[in-house]
Residue, then its C-alpha position, 0 to 999 in steps of 0.5 A: m911513192g910515199a917515202v920520208v925522205i931525210f939529210s943526214r949530217e952523219y957520214n962526211h961528204r966523201g962517205l956514205k952517199g945515200y941508203s934506203t931503208i924500210m922500218n915499221r912499214i916505212k919507207y925512208a930515203v937517207i941522203n947525205a946531207y953534206l952533198h951539193p944539191a945536183e948530187q943529192k937530187i941524183v942519189a935521191g933518184h937512186e935511193a927512190a929506185h931501190l925503194i921501187l925496185h927491190m922493196n924484197e931485198i931491202m926487208s931481206s937483208p940483215v940491217k933492213a937496207l941497201r947502202d950506196y957508198d959506191m952506187f953506180d957499181n954496175s957488177g950487180q943487178i941491183e944497182y944496175h936496175a936501179n941505175l937504168f931506173l934513175a936514167d930514165f927518171m932524170l932525163e927525158d928521152d925527148r931532151v936526150m934526142e935534142f942533142i944527139f941530133d945536135e952535130d955541135t954537142a959530143f957525148f961528154g958536152a950532152a951529159s954536161k948540159l944535161a946536168v948529168p956525170p957521161p956515166l948517167f948519161a951513158f945508162k940512159l943511151y943504153s935504156m934508149m938503145r934497148r927500147g929501140f932508139k938509134v942511138r949509142s954510147p961510147i963508153d961502157l956501162e962501168s958505172k962505178f962513177l958516184g964515188a968519183f964525180q963531185v959538183s964544182l963549188g959555185t956551179d951546177s955543173i958536173a964534174e969528173t975528178q980522180r978518186i982518191s984513195 
């Protein structure tokens, strides 16, 4: 893809998660350096999706960037497509199917074992369903979750938290 990845300390851990931009024909994905590495991986994948799928939108925006404060907001087609791309990029169909057929693993347990937030797992299941897999998600694609999830310190597991207003 040829993008430059920058880990920025310009925003605090509750601020901007990341953004993608193109300057002088060079693609950049800027990731908040204060995020846990597991969250940085998710943000980086999401920004890569924008750089692959949405170059025209980036170039036509007044600031030549797509900023992601709440990047799993399903209200717009740009974020929706980036989320589907991210889910398919991070989660292999075969690996997901292992958990689907495991009677001892429910939806939230599977998301945890796959080290992704449940809403991202829901996007993966939706993608698989659209491609003919016999799967379904117990939660909707309400996807404003990135601002409300954090990685538990000292672990690699993803934990849902309450958004603090």
